[in-house]
Structures are given as C-alpha cells and as structure tokens.
GURO-709529 format. One line per field, with one value per residue: z, x, y of N, C-alpha, C in turn. Coordinates in Angstrom, 1 decimal. Layout:
# residues N
n_w <- c(Z:...)
n_u <- c(X:...)
n_v <- c(Y:...)
ca_w <- c(Z:...)
ca_u <- c(X:...)
ca_v <- c(Y:...)
c_w <- c(Z:...)
c_u <- c(X:...)
c_v <- c(Y:...)
//
This chain:
# residues 212
n_w <- c(120.8:122.7:121.4:122.8:124.1:127.1:128.3:130.1:132.5:132.7:133.8:137.1:138.8:138.8:137.9:135.9:135.0:134.8:133.4:133.5:132.0:129.9:128.5:127.7:126.0:124.0:121.5:120.2:120.1:118.5:116.1:115.2:115.2:113.0:110.9:111.3:111.8:110.4:107.7:108.0:110.2:113.3:116.3:119.0:122.2:124.8:128.3:128.9:130.7:131.9:129.8:128.2:126.1:124.3:123.8:122.5:120.3:119.0:118.0:116.4:114.5:112.7:110.9:112.0:114.3:117.8:120.3:123.6:126.7:130.0:133.2:135.7:137.9:138.5:136.3:134.2:134.7:134.3:131.6:130.4:131.2:129.7:127.2:127.1:127.4:125.1:123.0:120.6:117.8:117.1:119.3:121.4:124.1:127.1:127.3:129.6:130.2:131.2:130.6:131.1:131.0:129.2:127.6:125.8:125.6:122.9:119.4:117.3:115.8:114.1:114.7:117.6:120.4:123.0:125.7:127.9:129.7:130.0:131.7:134.2:135.2:135.9:134.3:133.2:132.2:130.0:128.4:128.1:126.7:124.2:123.5:123.4:121.4:119.3:118.9:117.9:115.7:112.2:109.5:108.8:110.4:112.9:116.1:118.5:120.7:123.4:125.5:128.3:127.6:127.9:126.1:124.7:124.7:124.3:125.9:128.9:130.0:133.0:134.3:133.5:134.6:137.3:137.4:136.9:139.1:141.1:140.4:140.8:143.6:144.4:143.4:143.1:140.8:138.8:136.4:134.0:130.8:128.5:125.0:123.4:124.9:124.9:122.2:121.6:123.0:121.6:119.0:118.7:118.8:116.4:115.7:114.3:115.0:113.5:113.4:115.3:117.2:118.5:121.1:122.7:126.1:126.6:125.8:123.9:120.8:119.6:116.8:116.0:113.7:112.6:111.4:108.5)
n_u <- c(193.9:194.8:196.4:197.0:196.0:194.3:194.3:192.5:194.0:194.9:192.2:191.1:190.7:187.4:186.2:184.4:181.1:177.5:174.6:171.1:169.4:171.0:171.4:168.8:168.2:170.1:169.9:167.5:168.6:170.8:169.5:168.6:171.0:172.2:171.0:171.9:174.7:178.0:179.4:182.1:184.9:185.5:183.7:183.0:182.0:180.4:180.4:180.2:179.5:178.8:180.1:179.0:177.3:179.3:180.8:178.8:178.1:180.5:180.9:178.6:178.9:181.4:183.0:183.4:185.4:185.3:185.3:185.2:184.4:184.6:184.2:184.0:185.8:185.1:183.4:185.1:186.9:185.2:184.5:187.0:187.4:185.3:186.2:188.7:187.7:186.2:188.0:188.1:189.4:188.5:187.4:188.3:190.6:189.2:188.8:189.6:187.2:185.6:182.6:181.9:184.1:186.2:188.4:189.0:190.6:191.2:191.6:189.8:186.7:184.3:181.7:179.6:178.4:176.0:174.6:172.0:173.0:172.6:170.4:171.2:173.2:174.7:173.4:175.6:177.2:175.7:175.9:178.7:179.0:177.9:179.7:182.1:181.7:181.3:183.8:185.1:183.7:183.2:181.7:178.4:178.6:177.4:175.8:174.6:172.0:170.5:167.8:165.5:163.4:161.8:159.2:158.1:154.7:154.0:152.4:153.6:154.4:153.3:155.2:157.7:157.5:157.5:160.0:161.6:161.1:162.2:164.9:165.5:165.2:167.3:169.5:169.6:170.6:170.2:167.9:165.2:165.6:164.4:163.8:163.7:165.1:167.7:168.2:168.2:170.4:172.4:172.3:173.7:176.3:176.6:174.9:172.2:169.0:167.8:166.3:164.1:163.4:161.0:161.4:161.5:160.0:159.4:161.5:163.7:165.5:167.8:168.9:171.4:173.0:176.1:176.5:177.7)
n_v <- c(105.0:102.2:99.2:97.1:94.3:93.4:90.5:88.0:85.8:82.3:80.1:79.2:76.1:74.8:77.1:77.4:78.5:78.3:79.5:79.3:81.0:81.9:79.5:79.1:81.3:81.5:80.2:81.4:84.0:83.6:83.1:85.5:87.0:85.7:87.1:89.6:89.9:90.5:88.6:87.8:88.6:90.4:90.0:91.8:91.1:92.6:92.5:89.6:87.7:84.4:83.2:81.4:82.2:83.2:80.9:79.3:80.9:81.2:78.7:78.4:80.4:80.0:81.4:83.9:85.7:85.5:87.8:87.8:89.6:91.1:92.6:91.6:89.5:86.8:86.2:86.5:84.4:82.3:82.6:82.1:79.5:78.2:78.8:77.4:74.8:74.5:74.8:76.1:77.9:80.3:81.5:83.8:84.6:86.2:89.7:92.3:94.5:97.4:98.7:101.3:102.8:105.0:104.2:101.3:98.2:97.4:97.5:97.6:96.5:94.5:94.2:94.9:93.4:93.2:91.6:91.5:93.5:96.3:96.9:96.0:97.5:100.8:103.7:105.1:103.0:102.2:104.5:104.5:102.1:102.8:104.9:103.6:101.7:103.4:104.3:102.1:100.9:100.9:102.7:101.5:99.2:97.0:97.6:95.6:94.8:92.9:92.1:92.9:95.6:98.8:100.5:103.5:104.3:101.7:99.1:97.7:94.5:92.8:91.2:92.3:94.8:94.2:93.0:95.2:96.8:95.2:95.2:97.9:98.0:96.4:97.9:101.3:102.4:100.7:99.2:98.8:100.1:102.6:102.1:104.3:106.3:105.2:105.1:107.8:108.7:107.3:108.4:110.9:109.9:108.7:106.5:104.7:103.5:100.8:98.4:96.5:93.7:91.5:89.2:85.9:85.6:88.2:89.9:92.0:92.5:94.8:96.6:98.6:100.8:101.9:105.1:107.1)
ca_w <- c(121.6:122.8:120.8:123.7:124.7:128.4:128.3:131.4:132.6:132.8:134.9:138.2:138.9:139.2:137.5:134.9:135.5:133.9:133.6:132.8:131.0:128.7:127.8:127.1:125.0:123.1:120.2:119.6:119.8:117.3:114.8:114.8:114.8:111.6:109.9:111.6:111.9:109.1:107.4:108.6:111.0:114.8:117.1:120.4:123.1:126.1:129.5:128.4:131.8:132.1:128.6:127.4:124.8:123.5:123.4:121.5:119.1:118.2:117.3:115.5:113.4:112.6:110.1:112.8:115.5:118.9:121.4:124.8:127.6:131.2:134.2:136.9:137.9:138.4:135.0:133.3:134.9:133.7:130.1:130.0:131.3:128.6:126.0:127.1:127.1:123.7:122.1:119.3:117.5:116.9:120.6:122.0:125.6:127.4:127.6:130.8:129.7:131.9:129.5:131.4:130.8:127.8:126.8:125.7:125.2:121.6:118.4:116.3:115.7:113.0:115.3:119.0:121.0:124.5:126.1:129.3:130.5:130.2:132.8:135.4:135.4:135.9:133.0:132.7:131.4:128.7:127.6:127.8:125.6:123.0:123.2:123.1:120.1:118.3:118.6:117.3:114.5:111.0:108.9:108.4:111.3:113.8:117.6:118.8:122.1:123.7:126.9:128.5:127.4:127.9:124.9:124.9:124.0:124.2:127.2:129.4:130.7:134.4:134.7:133.3:135.6:138.5:137.3:137.0:140.5:141.9:140.1:141.5:145.0:144.6:143.2:142.5:139.5:137.8:136.0:132.6:130.1:127.3:123.7:122.9:125.6:124.5:120.8:121.7:123.4:120.5:117.8:118.5:118.6:115.0:115.6:114.0:115.3:112.2:113.5:116.6:117.1:119.7:121.4:123.8:127.4:126.6:125.5:122.6:120.2:118.9:115.8:115.7:112.7:112.6:110.2:108.1)
ca_u <- c(193.5:195.9:196.1:197.6:194.8:194.5:193.6:192.5:194.9:194.3:191.2:191.3:189.8:186.0:185.8:183.3:179.8:176.4:173.4:170.0:168.9:171.9:171.1:167.4:168.0:171.2:169.4:166.8:169.5:171.6:168.7:168.6:172.4:172.4:170.6:172.5:176.1:178.7:179.8:183.4:185.4:185.6:182.6:183.3:180.9:180.6:179.7:179.9:178.9:179.4:180.9:178.2:177.0:180.5:181.1:177.8:178.1:181.8:180.6:177.5:179.4:182.8:183.7:183.6:186.2:184.5:186.1:184.4:184.9:183.8:184.9:183.9:186.8:184.4:182.9:186.3:187.4:184.3:184.6:188.2:187.2:184.5:187.1:189.6:186.9:185.7:189.2:187.8:190.4:187.8:186.9:189.5:190.6:188.4:189.4:189.0:186.6:184.6:181.9:181.7:185.4:186.4:189.4:188.9:191.9:191.1:191.8:188.7:185.8:183.3:180.4:179.6:177.2:175.8:173.4:171.5:173.9:172.1:169.5:171.8:174.4:174.3:173.2:176.9:177.7:175.1:176.6:180.0:178.9:177.7:180.9:183.2:181.3:181.5:185.3:185.6:183.0:183.2:180.3:177.6:178.8:176.3:175.8:173.4:171.7:169.4:167.4:164.2:163.4:160.6:159.0:157.1:153.4:153.7:152.1:154.7:153.8:153.5:156.5:158.8:157.4:158.0:161.5:162.2:161.0:163.1:166.2:165.7:165.3:168.6:170.4:168.8:171.2:169.8:166.5:164.9:165.7:163.5:164.5:163.8:166.2:169.0:168.4:168.5:171.8:173.2:172.2:174.8:177.5:176.6:174.2:170.8:168.2:167.3:165.4:163.7:162.7:160.4:162.0:160.8:160.0:159.2:162.7:163.8:166.8:167.9:170.0:171.9:174.1:177.0:176.3:178.9)
ca_v <- c(103.9:101.2:98.0:96.0:93.7:92.9:89.2:87.3:84.7:80.9:79.9:78.3:74.9:75.1:78.5:77.4:78.8:78.1:80.3:78.8:82.0:81.8:78.2:79.2:82.3:81.5:79.8:82.5:85.2:83.3:83.2:87.0:87.3:85.2:88.1:91.0:90.0:90.4:87.2:87.6:89.7:90.2:90.4:92.1:91.0:93.4:91.9:88.2:86.9:83.1:82.8:80.4:82.7:83.2:79.5:78.8:81.7:80.9:77.4:78.7:81.3:79.7:82.4:85.1:85.7:86.0:88.4:88.1:90.6:91.4:93.3:90.8:88.4:85.5:86.0:86.4:83.1:81.3:82.7:81.5:78.1:77.8:78.9:76.3:73.6:74.5:74.6:76.7:78.9:81.6:81.9:84.4:84.8:87.4:91.0:93.0:95.8:98.1:99.5:102.7:103.5:105.5:103.5:99.9:97.6:96.7:98.6:97.6:95.3:94.6:94.3:94.9:92.8:93.3:90.8:91.6:94.4:97.7:97.0:95.6:98.4:102.2:104.4:105.4:101.9:102.2:105.5:104.0:101.1:103.6:105.7:102.6:101.1:104.4:104.4:100.9:100.5:101.7:103.0:100.3:98.1:96.9:97.5:94.8:94.6:92.0:92.2:93.5:97.0:99.5:101.3:104.5:104.1:100.3:98.6:96.8:93.3:92.9:90.6:93.2:95.9:93.6:92.8:96.6:97.2:94.4:95.7:99.2:97.7:95.9:99.0:102.4:102.8:99.7:99.3:98.7:101.4:102.7:102.0:105.7:106.9:104.6:105.6:109.3:108.8:106.7:109.2:111.9:109.1:108.2:105.2:104.8:102.3:100.4:97.3:96.0:92.4:90.9:87.9:85.2:86.1:89.7:90.6:92.7:92.7:96.1:96.7:100.0:100.7:103.1:105.9:107.7)
c_w <- c(121.6:122.1:121.6:124.5:126.1:128.6:129.8:131.4:132.7:134.0:136.0:138.1:139.4:138.8:136.6:135.5:134.4:134.3:132.9:131.8:129.8:127.9:127.1:125.9:123.9:121.7:119.5:119.3:118.6:116.0:114.3:114.4:113.4:110.6:110.1:111.6:110.5:108.9:107.9:109.5:112.5:115.5:118.5:121.3:124.4:127.2:129.1:129.5:132.0:131.0:127.8:126.1:123.8:122.9:122.3:120.2:118.3:117.5:116.2:114.3:113.3:111.8:110.8:114.0:116.7:120.0:122.6:125.7:128.9:132.1:135.5:136.9:137.8:137.0:134.0:133.5:134.2:132.2:129.7:130.1:130.2:127.3:126.0:126.8:125.7:122.7:120.7:119.0:117.3:118.1:121.3:123.5:125.9:127.7:128.9:130.3:130.7:130.9:129.8:131.2:129.4:126.9:126.9:125.1:123.9:120.5:117.3:116.4:114.5:113.5:116.8:119.5:122.5:124.8:127.6:130.2:130.9:131.4:134.2:135.6:135.4:134.4:132.4:131.9:130.1:127.8:127.2:126.7:124.3:122.5:122.7:121.7:119.0:117.9:117.7:115.9:113.4:110.5:108.5:109.4:112.4:115.3:117.9:120.3:122.3:125.2:127.1:128.4:127.6:126.6:125.1:124.1:123.7:125.6:127.7:130.2:132.2:134.9:134.5:134.2:136.9:138.6:137.5:138.4:141.4:141.6:140.8:143.0:145.3:144.4:142.5:141.1:138.4:137.4:134.5:132.0:128.9:126.0:123.2:123.6:125.1:123.0:120.8:122.1:122.4:119.3:117.6:118.4:117.2:114.9:115.3:114.3:114.0:112.3:115.0:116.5:118.4:119.9:122.5:125.2:127.5:126.5:124.2:122.1:119.4:118.0:115.6:114.6:112.7:111.3:109.8:108.9)
c_u <- c(194.5:195.4:196.6:196.4:195.1:193.7:193.6:193.4:194.2:193.4:191.7:190.4:188.4:185.5:184.6:181.9:178.8:175.2:172.2:169.4:169.7:171.6:169.7:167.4:169.1:170.8:168.6:167.6:170.3:170.8:168.7:170.0:172.7:172.0:171.4:174.0:176.7:179.1:181.2:183.8:185.4:184.3:183.1:182.0:181.2:179.8:179.3:179.5:179.6:180.3:180.1:177.7:178.1:180.8:180.1:177.9:179.4:181.6:179.6:178.0:180.9:183.6:184.0:184.5:185.4:185.4:185.2:185.1:184.0:184.7:185.0:184.9:186.2:183.9:184.1:186.9:186.5:184.4:185.9:188.1:186.4:185.4:188.1:188.9:186.5:186.8:189.0:188.8:189.8:187.2:188.2:189.4:189.9:189.3:188.8:188.5:185.5:183.9:181.9:183.0:185.6:187.4:189.2:190.1:191.8:191.0:190.7:187.9:184.9:181.9:180.6:178.3:177.1:174.5:173.1:172.5:173.2:171.2:170.1:173.2:173.9:174.2:174.6:177.5:177.0:175.7:178.0:180.0:178.7:179.0:182.0:182.9:181.6:183.0:185.8:185.0:183.1:181.8:179.7:177.7:177.7:176.7:174.5:173.2:170.5:169.1:166.0:164.3:161.9:160.5:157.9:155.9:153.2:153.5:153.2:154.0:154.2:154.8:157.7:158.7:157.9:159.5:162.2:162.2:162.0:164.6:166.5:165.8:166.8:169.7:169.7:169.3:170.8:168.3:166.4:165.0:164.7:164.4:164.7:165.0:167.6:169.3:168.8:169.9:172.8:173.3:173.4:176.2:177.6:175.9:172.7:170.1:167.5:166.3:165.3:163.0:162.2:161.1:161.2:160.9:160.0:160.5:162.7:165.3:166.8:169.1:170.3:173.0:174.9:176.9:177.6:179.3)
c_v <- c(102.8:99.9:96.8:95.5:93.1:91.6:88.7:86.1:83.4:80.8:79.0:77.1:75.3:76.4:78.5:77.5:78.5:78.9:79.8:79.7:81.9:80.6:78.3:80.2:82.3:81.2:80.8:83.7:84.9:83.4:84.6:87.4:86.8:86.2:89.4:91.0:90.0:88.9:86.8:88.8:89.3:90.8:90.6:92.0:91.6:92.7:90.4:87.3:85.5:82.7:81.8:80.9:82.8:81.8:79.0:79.6:81.4:79.6:77.6:79.5:81.1:80.7:83.7:84.8:86.3:86.5:88.7:89.1:90.6:92.1:92.5:89.6:87.0:85.2:85.8:85.0:82.1:81.4:82.0:80.0:77.5:77.8:77.7:74.9:73.4:74.2:75.2:77.9:80.3:82.2:82.5:84.5:86.1:88.6:91.6:94.4:96.2:99.0:100.9:103.5:103.9:104.8:102.0:99.3:96.8:97.8:98.6:96.4:95.6:94.5:94.3:94.4:92.9:92.6:91.0:92.4:95.7:97.9:96.7:96.3:99.8:102.7:104.8:104.3:101.8:103.3:105.2:103.0:101.8:104.3:104.7:102.0:102.1:104.6:103.2:100.6:101.4:101.9:101.7:99.2:98.1:96.9:96.8:94.6:93.7:92.2:92.7:95.0:97.5:100.3:102.3:104.1:102.6:99.7:97.6:95.7:93.4:92.3:91.5:94.4:95.4:93.4:94.2:97.0:96.5:94.9:97.0:99.0:97.2:97.0:100.1:102.8:101.8:100.0:99.1:100.0:101.4:102.7:103.4:106.4:106.5:105.1:107.0:109.5:108.3:107.6:110.1:111.2:108.4:106.8:105.5:103.4:101.9:99.2:96.9:94.7:91.9:89.5:87.2:85.9:87.6:90.5:91.2:92.5:94.0:96.1:98.2:99.8:102.0:103.8:106.6:108.9)
//
C-alpha cells in the first residue's frame, strides 16, 4: 500500500460548510469515543463530510492525530477550511479516499471512525470500509461506526423506517443496514463486534475490534 498521502489542496473562499446534525451529535459521540479510542496515535476518519466532527474531535482529544478524508470535492474543501480556521497541529489536511476502493493513500492508523456513511452509500462502500480498515489496523485496534442502524429482533422506530424509505427513494443502493449484516461481513476480515451503544435520536455506535 502506498504511503504517499493524497492531500486536498488549499480551500477556496466560502468553502466552509456547517451541518446542524454534526453540531448536535458531536458531543454525544465524543463521550463514547472517550471510552473507545486509544490514548495516542492516529485516527482515520472516513467520509468526514463538512469537517466539523474532525475539528471538534481534534480539539477534544489533543493527544490524538486526526486524519479526515472524503471523496466529495465540496466536502474536502470544507474540511480543509475548518482545518485552516482551527489551526490545530493534530488536525491534518484531508485525504482523498473513496471507501469502496481497495487502495487507500495511507500506510496505517490506530483507529478508524466512520460517521453516517454506511446508509448513504452503496453496500460496496461498507465492504470497502471493512477491507480498508483491515489493511490498516493492528490487532486490538478499533473500527468505530455511528449512525442509524436496524437490528434483528429489535423493533425499529417509525422515524427510522421512514428515513430508510426516503433514502431508498433517493437512491436504491442506499438504505439503513442491519448490525448483523455488517458484523457478518466484518468477521471474515478479522473484526469482532464487542460493544453497541444506544445514542440520541435512535442512532447507534458500534465498536469493532481487530482480532489477531
């Protein structure tokens, strides 16, 4: 795997974006990350979106290096704009990463985090996320996901069902995934689901750990 990181260039004026959902959920997510992230090292965030999570977490966890990434040009520009505004040394320029691709332009990480990606991308992106994390993470390192999920034998609230239907109308390849399906795909790649936490607004956080 190449160690030549493909960083996004300097942002254009007006590139900075803001997402109300990111502002609402960043603090609850950080409270869980406090328990799940390593104390030091590099966290690779896949599909960083606006960059607001990266900016907040880099400030919240100063002993960790935060490596954001995305594939969308507008998102990459916004991430870089947030990074420049924050001026934090542990907030790195964003990498251009398509989760569905087999080769990621980074040689290693101590944790991989993905927030609200799996349901708004094709299943191939979820499989790529697992495969890419498996190549980067050492034994015991975490793969952490946040978002709306379905669970077998657990009733789904009406709002999540409506959200799932809306996603599938927008793109048939999108939709809420089941925890069990993702865990079944992750197991052959060396990941074990070790903890699930209920989050506000009917979301979940999943902790997978790389096994030996």
